C-alpha positions as CSV (number, residue, x, y, z in Angstrom):
1,M,-14.7,20.5,-19.2
2,H,-15.5,21.6,-15.7
3,A,-12.7,21.3,-13.1
4,L,-13.2,18.6,-10.5
5,K,-11.5,20.1,-7.5
6,F,-12.4,19.7,-3.8
7,D,-11.1,20.1,-0.3
8,W,-10.2,16.9,1.7
9,N,-10.6,17.1,5.4
10,P,-12.0,13.7,6.5
11,L,-12.7,12.1,9.8
12,T,-9.8,9.7,9.8
13,G,-11.0,7.4,12.5
14,I,-13.4,6.8,15.4
15,D,-12.4,7.6,18.9
16,I,-12.7,4.6,21.1
17,I,-11.1,5.4,24.5
18,G,-8.4,7.9,25.5
19,N,-5.9,8.3,22.7
20,F,-7.0,5.1,21.1
21,K,-8.7,5.6,17.7
22,L,-10.0,3.1,15.2
23,H,-8.3,4.4,12.0
24,F,-10.1,4.0,8.7
25,Y,-6.6,3.3,7.2
26,S,-6.2,0.3,9.4
27,L,-9.8,-0.8,8.5
28,M,-8.8,-0.7,4.8
29,W,-6.0,-3.2,5.6
30,V,-8.5,-5.4,7.4
31,I,-10.8,-5.3,4.3
32,A,-7.8,-6.1,2.1
33,F,-6.8,-9.2,4.1
34,V,-10.3,-10.5,4.6
35,L,-11.2,-10.1,0.9
36,G,-7.9,-11.8,0.0
37,W,-8.7,-14.8,2.2
38,Y,-12.0,-15.3,0.4
39,I,-10.4,-15.0,-3.0
40,M,-7.8,-17.6,-2.1
41,K,-10.5,-19.8,-0.7
42,R,-12.3,-19.7,-4.0
43,I,-9.0,-20.5,-5.8
44,Y,-8.1,-23.4,-3.5
45,T,-11.7,-24.8,-3.7
46,K,-11.6,-24.6,-7.5
47,E,-8.2,-26.4,-7.7
48,K,-9.1,-29.0,-5.0
49,V,-6.4,-27.9,-2.6
50,K,-7.0,-28.7,1.1
51,L,-8.5,-25.6,2.8
52,E,-6.6,-26.5,5.9
53,Y,-3.6,-24.9,4.3
54,L,-5.5,-21.6,4.0
55,D,-5.6,-20.3,7.6
56,P,-1.9,-20.8,8.3
57,M,-1.1,-19.1,5.0
58,F,-3.3,-16.2,6.0
59,I,-1.3,-15.8,9.2
60,Y,2.0,-15.9,7.4
61,V,0.8,-13.4,4.8
62,V,-0.5,-10.9,7.4
63,L,2.7,-11.1,9.5
64,S,5.1,-11.0,6.6
65,T,3.2,-8.2,4.9
66,M,3.1,-5.9,7.9
67,L,6.6,-6.6,9.1
68,G,8.0,-6.3,5.6
69,A,6.1,-3.1,4.9
70,R,7.1,-1.5,8.2
71,L,10.8,-2.4,7.9
72,G,10.8,-1.4,4.2
73,H,9.5,2.0,5.1
74,V,12.1,2.5,7.8
75,L,15.0,1.4,5.6
76,F,13.9,3.1,2.4
77,Y,12.2,6.2,3.6
78,Q,12.6,7.0,7.3
79,S,15.8,5.5,8.7
80,E,16.0,8.3,11.3
81,L,13.4,6.4,13.3
82,I,16.1,3.9,14.3
83,K,17.6,6.6,16.5
84,E,14.7,8.9,17.2
85,D,11.8,6.6,18.0
86,F,13.0,3.0,17.8
87,F,10.1,1.3,19.4
88,S,7.6,2.9,17.0
89,I,9.2,0.8,14.3
90,F,7.5,-2.3,15.7
91,L,4.6,-1.0,17.6
92,P,1.5,1.0,16.4
93,F,2.5,3.9,18.8
94,S,4.6,7.0,18.6
95,F,6.8,7.8,21.6
96,K,8.2,11.2,20.5
97,N,5.5,13.3,22.1
98,G,4.4,11.0,24.9
99,V,2.6,7.8,24.1
100,E,0.2,8.1,21.1
101,F,-1.6,5.4,19.3
102,T,-1.0,5.9,15.5
103,G,-2.2,2.7,14.0
104,F,-0.3,1.1,11.1
105,Q,1.3,4.1,9.5
106,G,4.5,4.3,7.6
107,L,4.3,1.1,5.5
108,A,6.2,0.6,2.2
109,S,4.8,-1.5,-0.6
110,H,8.2,-2.6,-1.8
111,G,9.0,-3.9,1.7
112,A,5.7,-5.6,1.8
113,A,6.4,-7.4,-1.5
114,I,9.8,-8.6,-0.2
115,G,8.2,-9.6,3.1
116,I,5.5,-11.7,1.3
117,I,8.0,-13.6,-0.8
118,I,10.1,-14.4,2.2
119,G,7.0,-15.3,4.2
120,M,5.8,-17.7,1.6
121,Y,9.2,-19.3,1.3
122,L,9.0,-20.0,5.1
123,Y,5.4,-21.1,4.8
124,R,6.2,-23.5,1.9
125,R,9.0,-25.1,4.0
126,K,6.6,-25.9,6.7
127,Y,3.6,-26.9,4.6
128,N,5.0,-29.1,1.8
129,Y,2.4,-28.9,-1.0
130,K,2.7,-27.7,-4.6
131,S,5.6,-25.3,-5.1
132,L,6.5,-21.9,-3.9
133,L,5.9,-20.3,-7.4
134,W,2.5,-22.2,-7.7
135,I,1.5,-20.5,-4.4
136,L,2.8,-17.1,-5.5
137,D,1.1,-17.3,-8.9
138,R,-2.2,-17.5,-7.1
139,L,-1.5,-15.3,-4.1
140,V,-0.7,-12.3,-6.3
141,I,-4.4,-12.1,-7.3
142,P,-5.7,-11.2,-3.8
143,V,-2.6,-9.1,-3.2
144,A,-3.6,-7.0,-6.2
145,S,-7.1,-6.6,-4.9
146,G,-5.8,-5.6,-1.5
147,A,-3.6,-2.9,-3.0
148,V,-6.7,-1.1,-4.2
149,F,-7.9,-0.7,-0.6
150,V,-4.5,0.2,0.8
151,R,-4.3,3.2,-1.5
152,I,-7.8,4.2,-0.6
153,G,-6.6,4.1,3.0
154,N,-3.7,6.4,2.1
155,F,-6.1,8.8,0.5
156,I,-8.3,8.9,3.7
157,N,-5.1,9.5,5.7
158,S,-4.0,12.4,3.4
159,E,-0.7,10.7,2.9
160,I,1.5,9.8,-0.1
161,I,0.0,12.9,-1.8
162,G,0.5,14.1,-5.3
163,K,2.4,17.1,-6.7
164,A,0.6,20.4,-7.1
165,S,-1.9,20.0,-10.0
166,G,-1.8,23.6,-11.2
167,D,-4.3,24.0,-14.1
168,F,-5.1,20.3,-14.3
169,P,-8.9,19.9,-14.0
170,L,-8.6,17.4,-11.2
171,G,-7.2,18.5,-7.9
172,V,-7.5,18.0,-4.1
173,R,-6.5,20.3,-1.3
174,F,-5.2,18.0,1.5
175,I,-5.8,20.1,4.5
176,Q,-4.5,17.5,7.0
177,D,-1.3,17.1,5.1
178,H,-0.5,20.8,4.7
179,Y,-1.1,21.6,8.4
180,N,0.0,18.9,10.8
181,K,-2.1,18.5,13.9
182,Y,0.1,20.5,16.2
183,E,0.1,23.4,13.7
184,A,-3.7,23.1,13.4
185,V,-4.2,23.4,17.1
186,R,-1.7,26.3,17.4
187,L,-3.2,28.3,14.5
188,T,-6.8,27.9,15.6
189,G,-6.4,27.7,19.4
190,I,-8.8,24.7,19.4
191,K,-7.5,21.7,21.4
192,D,-9.6,19.1,19.6
193,V,-7.6,18.2,16.5
194,Q,-10.6,17.4,14.2
195,E,-12.4,20.6,15.2
196,A,-9.2,22.5,14.6
197,Y,-9.0,21.1,11.1
198,N,-12.7,22.0,10.6
199,A,-12.0,25.5,11.6
200,I,-9.1,25.7,9.0
201,A,-11.5,24.4,6.3
202,N,-13.8,27.3,7.1
203,N,-11.0,29.9,7.2
204,A,-10.5,31.4,3.7
205,E,-7.0,32.7,4.5
206,L,-5.6,29.5,5.9
207,L,-7.3,27.4,3.2
208,A,-5.9,29.6,0.4
209,A,-2.4,28.5,1.5
210,V,-3.2,24.9,0.7
211,P,-2.4,24.0,-2.9
212,Y,-4.5,21.7,-5.1
213,R,-2.7,18.4,-5.7
214,H,-3.0,15.3,-7.8
215,P,-4.9,12.6,-5.9
216,A,-2.1,10.1,-6.7
217,Q,-3.4,7.6,-4.2
218,L,-6.7,7.3,-6.2
219,Y,-4.9,7.2,-9.6
220,E,-2.9,4.2,-8.2
221,S,-5.9,2.5,-6.6
222,F,-7.9,2.8,-9.9
223,C,-5.0,1.3,-11.9
224,Y,-4.7,-1.6,-9.4
225,I,-8.3,-2.6,-10.2
226,F,-7.2,-3.4,-13.7
227,V,-4.1,-5.2,-12.5
228,F,-6.4,-7.4,-10.4
229,L,-8.9,-7.9,-13.4
230,I,-6.0,-8.8,-15.8
231,L,-4.5,-11.3,-13.4
232,W,-7.9,-12.9,-12.8
233,Y,-8.5,-13.1,-16.5
234,F,-5.2,-14.9,-17.2
235,Y,-5.8,-17.2,-14.2
236,S,-9.4,-18.1,-15.0
237,K,-9.6,-17.9,-18.8
238,T,-6.2,-18.9,-20.1
239,A,-3.7,-21.8,-19.8
240,K,-1.2,-19.3,-18.5
241,R,-2.1,-20.3,-14.9
242,D,-0.3,-23.6,-15.6
243,Q,2.9,-21.8,-16.7
244,T,4.9,-21.8,-13.5
245,G,5.9,-18.2,-12.5
246,F,3.9,-16.5,-15.3
247,L,1.2,-14.9,-13.1
248,F,3.7,-14.0,-10.5
249,G,5.8,-12.3,-13.1
250,L,2.8,-10.6,-14.7
251,F,1.9,-9.2,-11.3
252,L,5.3,-7.8,-10.8
253,V,5.4,-6.1,-14.2
254,L,1.9,-4.6,-14.0
255,L,1.9,-3.4,-10.4
256,W,5.4,-1.9,-10.4
257,T,4.9,-0.3,-13.8
258,V,1.8,1.4,-12.5
259,R,3.8,2.5,-9.4
260,F,6.7,3.7,-11.6
261,F,4.5,6.0,-13.7
262,V,2.3,7.3,-10.9
263,E,5.4,8.4,-9.1
264,F,5.8,11.2,-11.7
265,V,2.8,13.0,-10.2
266,K,3.5,12.0,-6.6
267,E,5.6,13.9,-4.1
268,A,8.8,12.0,-3.4
269,Q,8.8,10.6,0.1
270,V,12.5,11.3,0.4
271,E,14.5,13.8,-1.6
272,N,17.3,11.7,-2.9
273,R,16.9,11.9,-6.7
274,A,19.5,9.7,-8.5
275,A,20.0,8.6,-12.1
276,W,17.6,10.1,-14.7
277,D,15.9,12.2,-11.9
278,L,14.0,9.2,-10.6
279,N,12.8,9.0,-7.0
280,T,13.3,6.2,-4.5
281,G,9.9,4.5,-5.3
282,Q,10.8,4.4,-9.1
283,L,14.3,3.1,-8.5
284,L,13.0,0.3,-6.3
285,S,10.3,-0.6,-8.8
286,I,12.7,-1.2,-11.7
287,P,14.2,-4.5,-10.3
288,F,10.7,-5.8,-9.6
289,V,9.7,-5.2,-13.2
290,L,12.8,-6.9,-14.6
291,L,12.3,-9.9,-12.2
292,G,8.7,-10.1,-13.5
293,L,9.8,-10.2,-17.1
294,Y,12.2,-13.0,-16.3
295,F,9.5,-15.1,-14.7
296,M,7.1,-14.4,-17.6
297,F,9.4,-15.2,-20.5
298,K,12.7,-16.9,-19.3
299,Y,12.0,-18.9,-16.2
300,K,11.8,-22.7,-16.7
301,P,10.9,-24.8,-13.7
302,K,13.4,-27.5,-12.9
303,T,10.9,-30.0,-11.6
304,T,7.3,-30.8,-12.4
305,V,4.7,-29.2,-10.0
306,R,3.0,-31.8,-7.8
């Protein structure tokens, strides 16, 4: 078997004006949300639910996802931002080295999941139709599809990288992760960051220092395709869609099980190993899996869904 190994030094965005850049990572989020809206529209049309509920749901989902993901990242992985760069928590800018547009970076999926659940609870209180779990049972389908594109965005950004792959036949050298942009400019003497990275990619000595790593983002993205397909199958082909909480629980079990196992080949985002040598991402995934099993096999709704 021939080794599939390559260097990854992409153009991460398009310069618009000044320091403002349209990041492809942000574009992946846009695709995820737009595709999710169309999937939910198809579901609501099929089940004869008023489409007027869809647009406000979209707004709640976008806001709760982004806010939950950002706060989750700060609390779980980068709490030092509270003291060092507080306003960057809520704004797509970094203020540590002057004002720099960074886009939506530093987002945690565990935080996003919590944010969506809270957001849908608030949405359901205002728009009184069906039940919270009925909504969540269907919303998890587009969420799973969106996760595919978010991880592709992480790959484009050379973030959430995998561990060194060694002799494994698949490996990627993430040049833009190994050398940060300030390092790249200093080592090459080229002020344009992308040109500096291009120079490193053509410098055998500098390139040799970059290890081949598992493309963990692509592993995860590929698995999420199957999470989406499984959820869609149970929704469209079985009676499980009528078992309140089942699809929501199945989503939690499948998605966070994937996350748990992919973490074994992923560099820990924070070095705080705990019980059984698990990292933060794995420890946070376990409660979600247990909650999912509860909704799949134990949960009994108290009232009939209207």
